[in-house]
N, C-alpha and C positions, 0 to 999 in steps of 0.2 A: 643214311639219307641226310643230305645237307639241310641245315635249319634255314628257314626263311627269315629274313631280317625283321626285327620287331618294328612295328609302326604304332604311333599314337593315334587311336581312333579320333576322327574329326570331332566327335561329340565330347571328348575329354578335354580337360583344361590344356594340357600340352598340345593336343591336336588343334584346338581353336587358336592357340597362340601361334603355332606354326602356320596355320592357314592364313592368319592375318599378315604375318611376316612375308609369306610367299606373295600375297596380294601386293604388299608395299614394294617388294622387289620387282614384281612385274610392272608396277607403275614407274619405278625408277628406270627400268629397261626402256620403256617408251620415252620417258623424259630425256634420257641420255641419247637415244637415237635421234631425237629431235635436236638436241644441243649440238650433235656432231654434223648436222646439216648446215648449209651455208646461210640459212635464215636465222638471224639473231633471236635468242630467247626473249620473250616478253617479260616485263617485271613480274607478272603473275606466274609465269612458268619458272622463273628463278626462285620465287617464293615457294612454289610447290616442291621443287627439287631440294631446296634447303630443308624444308619440313620433313620430307620423306627420308632423306639421308639421316637426319637425327633420329627419326622413329625407328629406322632399321637398326642403327647402331645401338639404341637403347634396348630394343627387343632382343638383339643378338646377345647382349650382355646377360640377359636372363636365360635365353634359350641355351646358350653355351654351357651354363651350369647344370642343365638337365642331361647333358651328353656324357659319354664316358670320359674319364679323367684325362686320357691322352689327347682329347680334342680341345681341352680348355685353353691351352696357349694359343692355338690357332684362332679360336673364337674371340679371345681378347685382342689379338693382333688385327683381325678383320674389323672388329668394332672400332678400334682406335684409328685405323686408316679411314673408315667411313666418317668418323668425327672430324678428322683433319680435312677431309674433302668438304665436309659441310661448312667448316670455318672459311674455306676459300670461297664457296658459294655465298656465304654470309657477307663477305667483303664486297662481292658484286651487288648483292641486294642492298647493302648500305649505300652504294653509289646511286642506285635507282631511287631509294627513299630520299636521299639528299636532294636529288634533282626534282623530285615531286614536291618536296617542301619549299625549295627555294624559287622555283619558276613561278608558281601562282602568287607568292607574296611579293615578287618583284614587279608584278604588273597589275595587281588587283587594287580595287578601291581608290583611295585618295593618295596612294603612294606616287611620288614623283617619278617620271620616266627614269630608268636606271642609266647611269653613265655608260659610255662605251666600254669601260673597263669591266663593268658588271656583265654586260652582254658577252664579252670575251670570256669571262669566268664561267658563265653558264655553258658556253660552247666547249670550253675545256672539260667541264663535267661530262658532257655528252661524249666527248672523245675518250675520256677515261673509262666511261661505262663500256664503250665499244672495245677498248683494249682489254678490259677485265674479262669480257665475254670470250675474246680470242684466247686469253691465257687459260680460262676455265675450260674451253673446248680442248685445248692441248692436254690439260691435266686429266680430264675425263677420258680422253682417248688413251692416254698412257695407262691409267688405272684399269680400263676395260681390257686393253691388250695384255696387261700384266696379270689378268685373271682375278681381280678383286671381286667382281660380282659373281663370277663362277664359283669362287671359293665360298662366298656367302650362300649361294644356292646349294653347294655341296653340304655345308653345315646344316642347312634346313632339311636336307634329304637324309641326314644321319639319324638313325633310330635312337631315341632317348633311352635312358636307363629304365629298368623295369619299375623302379620306385619313383619315376618322374612325376606321376600324379600327386603323390604325397609330398615329394620334394618341392614341387612348385609352390605349394602353400607356404612352406617354411622360407623358401627363397624370396618370395614376394614380401612376406612379413618382415624378414630381415632387411631387405633392400628398402622397404618403406621406412623402417625405423632409422636407417642410416641417412636416407634423404631428408626426412623430417628434422633430424638433428642438424644436418647441414643448413637447412633453411633457418632454424632457430639461431645458429651461430652467426650466419650471414645477417640476420635481422638485427641481432644485438650490435654487431659491428657497424652496420649502416645507421642504426639509430644514434650511436655515440658520435660517429663522424660520417655524415652522408656524402662522401665523395662520389664522383661519377663512377669510379672503379668499383667501389663497394656496393653502390646501388645496382650496377650492372651485374655484379656477382650474385646479389640477392635475386634478381630477376631470373638468372640462369638456374639457381637452386629451386625456385618455385616451379619453373618450367620442367625441370627434371622430376620433381614430385608429381606433377600433372601427367607426364609421360607414363610414369609407373602406375598411377591410378587408372589410366586407360587400359594398361595391360591387365591389371587386376580385374577390371570390369569385363574384359574380353575373356580371360581364362576362367573366371568364376570359380577360382580355386580358393578364394578367401573373400571376405567382405571388402567392398570397394571403399577406399578411404581417400577421396579427392580432397585437395586443399579447400578450406572454407571459402565462401564467396568473397569475403574481404581480401583474402590472399590472391584470389584469381583477378579481382579488380586491381589490386596493387600491381600484379605482374603486367597487366595491360598498360597501366600508367607508366611503369618503369620501362616498358618497351618503347612507348612514345617518347619518354624522356631520353632514352639512349639514342633514338633516331635524331632528336633535336641536338644532343651533344655532338654527334657525328657531323651533323650539318653545320653547326656553328664552328666546329674545329676545322672544317673544310674551307671556310671563307678566308681568302687571303688577308693579310694584315692591312693592306692598303684599302680594303673595302669594309673593314670592321666597323667604321663609323657611318656607313651608308644606311639609308632608310630601311631597306629590306633586312639588313643584318640586325639593326636595332630592334625592329619588330619581332624578328625571330628570337632574339635574346629575351625580350619581354615575355613572349609566350613560354619560353623555357623557365624563366623565373617563377611565373605563376604555377606552372606544373610542378616544379621542384618544391614549392611551398605546399601544394596539395599532397605531394608524396610524403613530406615530413609529417604533416598532420595525420595522414593515414598510418604511418609507422607508430606514432604516439598512441593512436586509438587501439591499434592491434596490441601494443605492449600493455596498455592499461587493461584491456580485456583479458589478456593472459595473466596479469597480476591478480585480477579479481577472481579468476577461475582457480588460481593456485591458492589464494586465501580461503576460498570456499572449500577446496579439497582438504586443506589443513584443519579447518573448523570441523568438517565432517569426521576427520580422523580422531 
């Protein structure tokens, strides 16, 4: 008599993890269907698409390790393709955020009316945003026709190993240690030399830690270890700083001395100063904790 395929009960850690990833994939199906229509995605819809692609990629990285060994390469490939697609969506999101930052500052308060060149620049931003959405639509259509999302659905329908419940605890703990170590390395580098690239990398590392913590809480296979509040606040500030970096870099050289551009740069300087102070406070707190631990030993 043929054996029935094993499934993870919905009440188990693997079952809850799979249920959440199926839900995210369903949301992506609806978002992609919307994106393939002729109505352009709103900035909010682009944001949701970006977030859910990252969540599914992060979740599949963990889920794939609960499956039989011969499925591991496919799970890694699908997660990698989802991340690449998320980066493309992220570039469209960056254009939206840049437009939202520059338009109000160019017409608000006591700012002088912008020159014609500035209005042309804002118009070009809107055109670039439209072009980005068209390219995104083409990539989404290609990936869907190529079976990317069906492959993700197939992986989620695959029965996990018999020891998946116990394995999930170890996988999450191992992954957490790895991501925390990445955060610490990125924090040390950013503190020594807070370039835009290093600060952006630190933001990504904290975000990856937060993604894993949400999976831990969902699966309940181990204690939830989210980043402390200071790290989460730092990530929020770093996200804002990245948006400002992208916006400033977008301004043409001929408009770099305009009033809106100068105001935006001043906002960025203030935020960069606040980020550096936060990095110093976090480092000092870590040093005090290490000294206390050495004293207790």
